[in-house]
Each structure stands twice: as structure tokens, then as C-alpha cells.
C-alpha positions, 0 to 999 in steps of 0.5 A: 193666884185665883182671880177671885182671891186677886180681886179680894186682895185688891179690895182689902188693899183699897180699903186700907188705902181709903182708910189711911188716906195716904193717897187721894180716893180718886188716885186709889180708884185709878190704881185699882183700874190699872191693876185690873187691866195689867192683871188682865182681869179686865180689858182696857175697854171694860176698865174705862167703861165707867167714864163713859156712863151717863151718870157721870154727866148727870152728877157733874151737871148736878154739881153745877146746879147746886153751885148756882144756888150757892153762888147766889147766896140762898143759904145765907138769905135763909140764915139771916132770918133765924135770929129774928125768929129764935132770938136767944132761945137755945132750944128754938135756935137748935131746932131751927138750925137743924131743920134749915140745915136739913132742908138746905142739905137735901138740895145743896149736899151736907158738906156744902150746907155746913160750910155755908152756914158755919159762919152764920151760926157762929154769928148767931151764937154770938148774938144770942150769947150761946157757946158755939159748941151748943149749935155747931154739932146740931148744924152738922148732924142736921145737914147729914140727916137732911142730906139722906132725904134726896138723891142729890143730898150727899155725894154718896147717894149720887155714887150709889145711884150711878153704881146700881145701874150695873146690877140691873137696877134703875137709878135712884129717883130724886125723892125715892129716899125722902120718906124714910129720910124724913122719919130718920131726921125727925127722930134724930132731931128729937134726940138732939133737942131733948138728950143730945143738946144736954150732952153738948159741951159749953165751950167757946164764945165770949173770949177775945181772939187773943184769949181763945188762942192763948197767945198772950205769953207769946207776944211782947213789946220790945223797945229799940235802944240807941245802940241796937244794930237794927236802927236804920235797917228795914225789917226785911234787912234785920232778919228778926224772923229768921235769926231770932225766930220772932215775928214783928206784928206791929210798931208803935212810934211817937204814940202812933201804932203801925200794925202789920208793917211791911218788910220795907219799914225802917226801924228807928230809935225808941220804936216799940216792936210788938213781936210774937215768938217763944218766951226764950227767944224773946228773953235773949234779944237784949244782948243780941240786938239791943232790944229791951223788953217792956215789962208792963205790956198788956196784950188785947185784940186792940193791940194787934188791930188798927184801921183796916188791919183786923184779926180774923179766924179762917178755916182751911177747906178740904179742896183748898190748894193750901192743904199739905203746904207750909206757910213758908213754902206758900210765901204766905205773908209776902204773897197774901200780905197776911200774918198767921199768928196761931193755928188751932188744930182740933183743939190744939193751938200751934204757935211756934214754928208756924212757917214749917207746919203743913196745913190740913183740912179743918185747920183754923188760922188766927190771921192778922191783915186786911179784909180785902186781902182775905176775901180772894181766899174766901171767894175762891173757896180756899178758906171760910171766914168764921164770922157772920158775913151773911149780909154780903150774899153774892149775885143776889139779882140772879137768885130767881134764875138759880131757883128757876134752873133747879125747878126746871130740872126737877120738873123735867125729871118728874115728867115720867111720873106725872105724864109718862114722858121719860126724859133721861136724867142727864138731859134734865140736868143739862137743861138746867145747867144751860139756863144757868149759863144763859142767864150768867148765874154761873159763869162759863169760866167758873163752871168746871171749878164747881164740879168735884172731879175726884168723886166722878173719877172714884165712881167711874173706877169703882164701877169698873171694879164692880165689873171685875167682881162680877166677871170673876165671881168674887161678889157671888163668893162673898155673898155665899159666905154671908148667906152661909153664916148669917141667913140662919138668923133671918133676912132682917139680920142679914140686912142689919149686918150690911147696915152696920158693916157700912157704918163701920167702914165709913169711920176710917174711909170715905162714905162714898168708898164704903158704899161702893165697896159694900154694894155689890156684895149686898146685891148679890147676897139679896139675890142669892137669898131671894130677897129684894136687892132694892131694900139692901141698896137703900139700907147701904145708902142710908148707912153710908150717910149716917156717919156721926160716931167720929169727927172724920165726916167732912161736915163734922170736921168743919165744926170740930175746931170752931166748936172747940169739940173734943174727939169723945164729944162726937163718940158720946153723942154720935154713938147714941144717935147712930143707934137711934137712926139704925133702929129707925131705918131697920123698922121703916126701910123694909116697910117702904121697900119690902124684903 
């Protein structure tokens, strides 16, 4: 097989694997490098050269700098001020949320910003008596738009900046994307305030958790009769969960309520067991174990809460170790002392057989338990607690050092522009990181947990794939095809085509992967047509960031379930926004980076 066709076949295979997400993106990248080396397209040194690029150190250091800002609760501090300014005015609150999210995302990345502000905005919606669906999509869209304004605003920008060095282009500077990014954000916010806001659904808010998860018909109160075989046994020995598929959530004994009882709790005569399960399983308990259904039982949140036992909504995060695991395999109740009552997955509530449901990123769990048992999962980044917890910002006393480290990095990186002293970006970043470590704003033990190593591996592998495309001439071949069929319509048509192609690819695959796949072809096409490759690089970078059409973008996934959105809500509102930002980018990108 011709080397060019081999590379194109691997490219198609990579796109399919990226799109289906059967394998993690970094694993796909590693498999690509292995394939290139095994087929002798690249030598071992060429295949692994991307891992030795200084941009890998730079991006890793930036993750730690951003982690310092997050650990000190700066985003939470900003969020607490919003309600004081906006009150209950939906228009003003939407404008403030989008603006603050955009500013924060420009330094914290859009996914991080959305995750940090999610519980804050839910709390703001409750205080202002506004449905969460009216505020959460603007939060995600504001963060995405703001993330396109700086080098570190999205992982995509960092990935592109690292990759373009291979094509003889200098890395993107910190604020190179800011000019057009601000214009696009302004246009996008105007659309969301005057059009998108009116199209947003009015869902969520005002309901109790038992109502919003519709679990009333699944929870009943059972009276333990004198002849019941459960009398004198512990809950663990009675096997109610395994034999009858019922989950005991509480016991009422002599008028006193015991919520979330432990497995060692003894069952006594006349106990009232609050159980969760399918209606048919509840109906057959009398003849099997001597239990009687209380017909006048009325469920509300208070029934399932008592003392330190509360109901919480928590969301499973993307990097969580819980993803792909079942509650049974995790021994969730035994290990964490928490009971999962229901799972909301993109608007669908799962209640039965929860122990066998593999958890996914974006799942919202209705959990019964103690706050102190949930906090470790939240602190470790496994879950987000969907309530306003902004008053408990961590490491408040270290905020000044987090800001100082970031300003030190910015100052050193701008030395070349201001004083003509060029300091490598990797050195600028590492200097800021050393300040964070020296002041213990970021602790050494947690430093590496802040780095997204999957992204670093993906960038390094795709850089090697770019080398393979150049070495075999595959990039020139594809550029020649585009030049033949599209150049007759003019340079703007070619630029617009690459923009739309990148947007289309970001829907089924990750933004970073889409940008890195399109980038080498765009650069070669620009050179073949005698155009400025920087214009095409910037257009592809913006296009990869503007993913609004479906809720598959991580920032959108985070708000999908808490906002009670439907898939078509994003298609309807996001498609119009995509068209608007496309037109805006096509007007201003060639002005700031002439063709």
C-alpha cells in the first residue's frame, strides 16, 4: 500500500475511534504512533519525538497554574457577588453569568469554569426563583466563548499552539486570540440575551428532590408483623436487598426515625421500614416475609432526611474513577456509607436495578447520606455537589499567591513584547509553578493530579502523526485535492470550508482531536495557494472551540442534566449561535490575520 493511502487509512480509523469514544483519545493516539512505527513510516525516534517537545512541559505547567486559582476558590469568590448585583433580574443575571464565565474561562479553561460555577448558578437560580434551565446553558456557552480569547482558555488552543511549531509557525501568544475572541463573545452574548434567552426552556427548580426524581411511587412504608422472619435479624442478615430487590432507606421505631440505617441494625416487631423498589416487588412482601404495606404513607424529602442525614444531588465528573463502574462493583454504600436513590441521565430517571448501572460522565445521582461522607468525593474531583457551596472556598489565605504566580507567568511571557527579552514560555510557566509550590498554594503531593496527562499524550502523539503526514506527502496530497476543487471559489471559500469542516468534526469527536486532524491539511493548503497559513491556523482554532450544536462538548455535558435540557434544546439554540459566530469569525479573522 502506498504510504499516502496508509496514512489516510489511519486518519480515517483515528476519526472513527475518536468519534465513537470506544477507546480514550490518548489510547487512540498511542495506537497511531505504534502503527506508524510498526509500518516503518516513522522511526522510533520520530514517533516519540513529540513527547520531548517543550510545549508538553508548558501545557503541564499551565494546568498547575490554573489549579492554583481553582484550589484557592477564586471562581467561588466571584460567584458570590453575582446575586448581590443582579438580584432576581433574569436579564441582568444572564448577562453577568456569561460575562463572568467568559472572563474566568479565559484563564481557567471553559470546562473548569463551568464545573466551578455550576453549583453557584444553581444556588443563584433558587434565590432568584428562576428555573435553572434559564441560566445554565448561558453559563456553558459563556465559558466556551470566553475560552477562545486566550491561549490557556481551552485545551484546544494549547494543543494547536504546540502542534503548529512543527509547521514552522511560532506558538500562539497568550493574547493573540483575544481581539477576535472578544468580538465573537460580544456578538454571542447579544444573541443569547435577546434571542437565545427567549428560546430557553423553563424547567427545573421549585420541586423537592423526591418530586423532581419522581420516586414517590417507588418508595413505601412497610410494617414488620409479629410473624415476620425478619424479626431479630440484622438488615444485612435479612437479605432484603438481594432477595426482594428492596433498599431499606430508614426505620421508624416507637415514633423515632432512623434514616439510612447500617447493615448491623436489628429489625424489631412493629418497626416501620421505609423501602425503595419496584411496585411489584413491594406488593409481594407480605406473603414472603411478613410485612404489611402502610396505605396512607406520604413521601416527602423530610421522610428521607433526619439529623445529619440529608438528600444531595451530585454529578459524576469526566475524570472520575467512578466512570464505567457500577455501584455494586464499587461497593458504594458499604465503602462511602451513602445510598443512591436514583440516577438522572440526560433527562431520563433511572430508579430500578441501580446497583448494576455503569456510571457515566454527567450522571446526576440523588444520594442519601451525611455531608462529611460526600465531601471526600467532591474534594477529590470525583463528583460535583449541585448546591451553592461557595461560602466554603478552600485555601482562602493563599489566594494572593495564586494570583501572584499567574501574574508572574504573564509578566515573564510578555517580556519579549515589552522589553525585547525573549524568555521561553516553558521557563515562564515553571517559574510560576515554583512560586505556587514554594508558598504551598499547591502542595507537591497534589501537583501531578492537576495535570491532564491524557491531553499531553494526545498532543505528543498527534504531533508525531503530523510528522508522518509530512514525511509521506499525505498533507500535500489532501491540500492538492482541496486546492483543485475549492480554490476556484476564492480564498475566503477555502477558509470557510476549513472552519465548517472543523465545526462538523467537533460534534462527534473531541475538540482537540478535530483541530489536530484538520490543522496539517489547512496549513499545506494555505501554502499551496500562496495564502497566510496563520489565518487558517487561527480559523481552525476558533472553529474547534465553538461547539454549541450538541451537548457533547464537556462544558455542555455538565449543564445538560442539572438544567433538565433535551438534546433538541442545544440543536435549536446552538445552531443559530454557531452560524452567528461563524459569520463573525469569517469577517474579522482575515482582518486581524490578513490572507
